[in-house]
C-alpha positions in Angstrom: 40.1 104.1 114.8 42.9 104.9 112.3 46.3 103.7 113.2 49.5 105.3 112.0 51.3 101.9 111.8 48.6 100.5 109.5 49.3 103.3 107.0 53.1 102.8 107.4 52.6 99.1 106.7 50.5 99.8 103.6 52.8 102.5 102.4 55.8 100.1 102.8 53.9 97.5 100.7 53.2 100.1 98.0 56.8 101.1 98.0 58.1 97.6 97.5 55.9 97.2 94.5 57.1 100.6 93.1 53.6 102.2 93.6 55.4 105.3 94.9 52.6 107.8 94.6 50.2 105.5 96.5 52.9 105.0 99.1 53.4 108.8 99.6 49.6 109.1 100.3 49.8 106.4 103.0 52.9 107.9 104.7 51.4 111.4 104.7 48.3 109.9 106.4 50.6 108.2 108.9 52.5 111.5 109.6 49.2 113.3 110.4 48.4 110.6 113.0 52.0 110.4 114.4 53.7 113.8 113.7 56.6 113.0 116.1 57.6 109.8 114.2 60.8 111.0 112.4 61.1 107.7 110.4 58.0 108.7 108.4 60.0 111.7 107.2 62.8 109.3 106.1 60.3 107.1 104.2 58.7 110.2 102.5 62.2 111.5 101.6 63.1 108.2 99.9 59.8 108.1 98.0 60.0 111.7 96.8 63.6 111.0 95.7 62.3 107.9 93.7 59.7 110.1 92.1 62.4 112.7 91.1 60.8 115.3 93.5 64.2 116.2 95.0 63.2 119.5 96.7 60.4 117.7 98.6 62.8 114.9 99.5 65.3 117.4 100.8 62.6 119.0 102.9 61.6 115.7 104.5 65.2 114.8 105.3 65.8 118.3 106.8 62.8 117.9 109.0 64.1 114.6 110.2 67.5 116.0 110.9 66.1 119.0 112.8 64.6 116.4 115.2 67.4 114.0 115.1 70.8 115.5 113.9 72.5 112.2 114.4 70.5 110.2 111.8 73.3 108.9 109.6 71.1 107.6 106.8 69.4 110.9 106.4 72.8 112.6 105.9 73.7 109.9 103.4 70.5 110.3 101.5 70.9 114.1 101.3 74.5 113.6 100.2 73.4 111.3 97.4 70.7 113.7 96.2 73.1 116.6 96.2 75.8 114.6 94.4 73.3 113.5 91.7 71.8 117.0 91.2 75.0 119.0 90.7 75.5 120.3 94.2 78.8 118.7 95.1 79.8 121.1 98.0 76.6 120.3 99.8 77.1 116.6 99.1 80.5 116.7 100.7 79.1 118.5 103.7 76.4 115.9 104.3 78.8 112.9 103.8 81.3 114.5 106.2 78.6 115.0 108.8 77.6 111.3 108.4 81.3 110.3 108.9 81.6 112.4 112.0 78.8 110.2 113.4 80.1 106.9 111.9 83.7 107.1 110.6 83.8 103.3 110.2 81.4 103.1 107.3 83.3 102.1 104.2 80.4 103.0 101.9 80.4 106.6 103.2 84.1 107.0 102.4 83.5 105.5 99.0 80.6 107.8 98.2 82.6 110.8 99.4 85.4 109.7 97.2 83.1 109.7 94.2 82.1 113.3 94.9 85.7 114.4 95.2 86.5 112.6 92.0 83.7 114.3 90.1 85.0 117.6 91.4 88.5 116.8 90.1 89.9 116.6 93.7 92.0 113.5 93.0 94.0 113.5 96.2 91.0 113.8 98.4 89.2 111.1 96.4 92.3 108.9 96.7 92.3 109.4 100.5 88.6 108.5 100.8 88.9 105.3 98.7 92.0 104.3 100.7 90.0 104.9 103.9 87.1 102.8 102.6 89.6 100.0 101.8 91.2 100.2 105.2 87.8 99.5 106.7 86.8 96.9 104.1 89.6 95.5 101.9 87.2 93.5 99.9 85.4 96.5 98.4 86.1 95.8 94.8 84.6 99.0 93.5 87.0 101.1 95.7 90.0 99.2 94.4 88.9 99.9 90.8 88.3 103.6 91.4 91.6 104.0 93.2 93.3 102.2 90.4 91.7 104.5 87.9 93.0 107.5 89.7 96.5 106.1 89.9 96.3 105.5 86.1 95.2 109.0 85.5 98.2 110.2 87.6 100.6 108.1 85.6 101.3 105.8 88.6 100.9 102.7 86.5 102.3 100.0 88.9 100.0 101.3 91.6 97.1 101.2 89.1 97.9 97.6 88.2 98.0 96.6 91.9 94.6 98.1 92.5 93.0 96.6 89.3 94.4 93.2 90.2 93.1 93.5 93.7 89.6 94.3 92.3 89.9 91.2 90.1 91.0 89.0 92.9 87.8 89.9 94.7 85.6 89.5 91.6 87.5 87.8 88.8 84.5 88.0 86.4 84.9 91.7 85.6 85.7 91.7 81.9 85.8 95.5 81.7 88.6 95.7 84.3 90.7 93.1 82.3 90.3 95.4 79.3 91.5 98.4 81.3 94.3 96.5 82.9 95.5 95.6 79.4 95.7 99.3 78.5 98.0 99.9 81.5 100.2 97.0 80.6 100.6 98.5 77.1 101.6 101.8 78.6 104.4 100.0 80.5 105.4 98.1 77.4 104.2 94.8 78.8 102.7 93.5 75.6 102.4 89.8 76.4 100.6 90.6 79.7 98.2 92.9 77.8 97.4 90.2 75.3 96.7 87.8 78.2 94.4 90.4 79.7 92.4 90.9 76.5 92.1 87.1 76.1 90.9 86.7 79.6 88.3 89.5 79.0 87.1 87.6 76.0 86.7 84.4 78.0 84.2 86.4 80.1 82.5 88.3 77.3 83.2 86.6 73.9 81.3 89.1 71.8 82.5 92.4 73.2 83.5 94.4 70.1 85.8 96.8 72.0 87.9 94.0 73.4 88.0 92.2 70.1 89.2 95.4 68.3 91.7 96.0 71.1 93.2 92.5 70.8 93.3 92.7 67.0 95.2 96.0 67.2 97.7 94.6 69.7 98.3 91.5 67.5 98.9 93.9 64.6 101.4 95.8 66.8 103.2 92.5 67.4 103.1 91.7 63.7 100.9 88.7 64.3 99.0 89.5 61.2 97.6 86.0 60.6 95.9 85.9 64.0 94.3 89.3 64.0 91.6 88.9 61.3 89.7 86.3 63.4 89.0 88.8 66.1 88.1 91.6 63.7 85.7 89.4 61.9 84.1 88.5 65.2 83.8 92.2 66.1 82.2 92.9 62.7 79.7 90.1 63.2 78.5 91.9 66.3 78.5 95.3 64.6 78.8 95.1 60.8 78.9 98.9 60.6 82.0 99.3 62.7 84.2 101.5 60.6 87.4 101.0 62.7 87.0 97.2 62.3 86.7 97.3 58.5 89.6 99.8 58.4 91.9 97.6 60.5 90.9 94.5 58.6 91.7 96.2 55.3 95.1 97.3 56.5 95.9 93.7 57.6 94.8 92.2 54.3 96.9 94.8 52.5 100.0 93.9 54.5 99.4 90.2 53.9 99.1 90.9 50.1 95.5 90.0 50.0 94.7 93.0 48.0 91.2 92.1 46.7 90.0 91.5 50.3 91.7 94.8 51.4 89.9 96.7 48.7 86.6 95.2 49.8 87.1 96.3 53.4 88.3 99.8 52.4 85.3 100.2 50.1 83.0 99.2 53.0 84.6 101.9 55.1 83.9 104.5 52.4 80.3 103.3 52.1 79.9 103.9 55.8 81.9 107.1 55.9 82.3 108.7 52.4 84.5 111.6 53.8 87.2 109.2 55.2 90.1 110.6 53.2 92.6 108.0 54.5 90.5 105.2 53.1 90.4 106.9 49.7 94.1 107.2 50.0 94.6 103.5 50.8 92.3 102.5 47.9 94.3 104.7 45.6 97.6 103.1 46.6 96.3 99.5 46.3 94.6 100.2 42.9 97.9 101.6 41.7 99.8 98.5 42.8 97.3 96.5 40.8 97.9 98.8 37.8 94.2 99.8 37.9 95.1 103.4 37.0 91.6 104.8 36.4 90.3 103.4 39.7 93.4 104.8 41.4 93.0 108.2 39.8 89.4 108.4 41.0 90.4 107.6 44.6 93.3 110.1 44.5 91.0 112.8 43.3 88.4 112.1 46.0 91.1 112.0 48.7 92.6 115.3 47.5 89.2 117.0 47.5 89.1 116.2 51.3 92.9 116.7 51.9 94.1 119.2 49.2 97.4 119.8 51.1 98.3 116.2 51.8 101.9 115.8 50.6 101.8 112.0 50.4 98.7 112.1 48.2 100.2 114.7 45.8 103.4 112.6 45.6 101.5 109.4 45.0 99.4 110.9 42.2 102.4 112.6 40.6 104.5 109.4 40.7 101.6 107.4 39.2 101.3 109.8 36.3 105.1 109.7 35.9 105.3 105.9 35.9 102.5 105.6 33.4 104.2 108.1 31.1 101.6 110.8 31.4 104.2 113.6 31.7 101.9 116.6 31.4 99.8 115.6 34.4 102.8 114.4 36.3 104.6 117.7 35.8 101.5 119.6 37.1 101.3 117.4 40.2 105.1 117.6 40.9 104.8 121.4 40.8 102.0 121.1 43.4 104.3 118.9 45.5 107.0 121.6 45.4 104.4 124.2 46.5 103.7 122.1 49.5 107.4 121.3 50.2 110.2 122.9 48.3 112.8 120.5 49.7 111.5 117.4 47.7 114.7 116.4 45.9 113.0 113.5 44.1 110.3 115.8 42.7 112.9 118.2 41.2 114.8 115.1 39.8 111.7 113.8 38.0 110.8 117.3 36.7 114.2 117.5 35.3 113.9 114.0 33.7 110.6 115.0 32.0 112.0 118.3 30.7 115.0 116.4 29.4 112.8 113.9 27.5 111.0 116.9 26.0 114.4 118.3 24.9 114.0 121.3 27.2 117.6 121.0 28.4 117.9 124.3 30.2 114.8 123.6 32.3 116.0 120.1 32.9 119.4 121.5 34.1 117.7 123.9 36.5 115.6 121.2 38.1 118.4 118.7 38.3 120.7 121.3 39.9 118.1 122.0 42.5 117.7 118.3 43.2 121.4 117.8 43.6 121.6 120.8 45.9 119.0 119.0 48.1 120.6 115.6 47.7 124.4 115.9 47.1 124.9 112.1 47.3 123.2 111.5 44.0 126.3 110.7 41.8 124.2 109.6 38.8 122.5 113.0 38.7 125.8 114.7 39.1 127.1 112.9 36.0 123.9 113.8 34.1 124.4 117.4 34.8 128.0 117.2 33.6 126.8 115.5 30.4 124.2 118.1 29.7 126.6 120.9 30.3 129.0 119.3 27.9 
């Protein structure tokens, strides 16, 4: 004679080995033999949920709750399904019903806090995480989430307290050290942030995000000799990391290691040809090395991407001016003035070029405009007096 418990046992075994469809068949057989056994509905609900058949899972939990409204786990399971299928109001209702039955369950408060957080109800989420921690102060996850809410609300000391509490419970959470560093930076606590990043790297030596973050912080502290080590480690993990190559190039440029800077900026352009700032950086470095043709090529590529960039126009105009290519310099300085008619130096150099071409009246007009913008230029004032006789 068939026995419901035999099917329950077999269904449980199938479930443990993830043979969910076979398990469903066994529990359905058990339910036919023992229709009043509400726990079979619970097992079927869990199996349907694992199979992604959420409507059927909900139906099983509803049948269970019709027979036993005080079944906390069924309310929890329904709350989880509703939370994961975009039905937050129903999820809240189920978790609240579960808490009416068992208000001392820290996990329920934590789950309800998650739903409120996803809804953007920060204060309610805070209250639930705090309630969870009042019941179980060692719930690291709730400390972290509460800290994140405090950070989002600009309550940085409170955020630090919660992040540190989470780390005290489980000190091997590299990601939280990384986040904690960001809060310390917001408070101007740079040395604490550096220590946080280094602690994160002790736990995860090859995390490219932490390596980049630490390198950026070292740059901010002008520790330029230390930063490349961490960028090179990040690039070893991900050689196509544009930000890593860009930062490394900037550091090399500041250290005067121009060839290495050029190599890094070129790599960025290979990875992202439309990065106008990298073309700009290459143009500036090539010009410093007096590689005028290379600089011109980079200026032109950058200006194709940023035609109204004042710094680029000024850089190109000044390069032509310094190299004695006055016709092109004059054209570029005129473009500069179109972008910003208050550029005293542009008018000064336009005047200088007209003067060298013996176009004294044009030179005088440009110089007078430059002096109007910069009345402190005594040399220019004397030049104007000279040309006027």
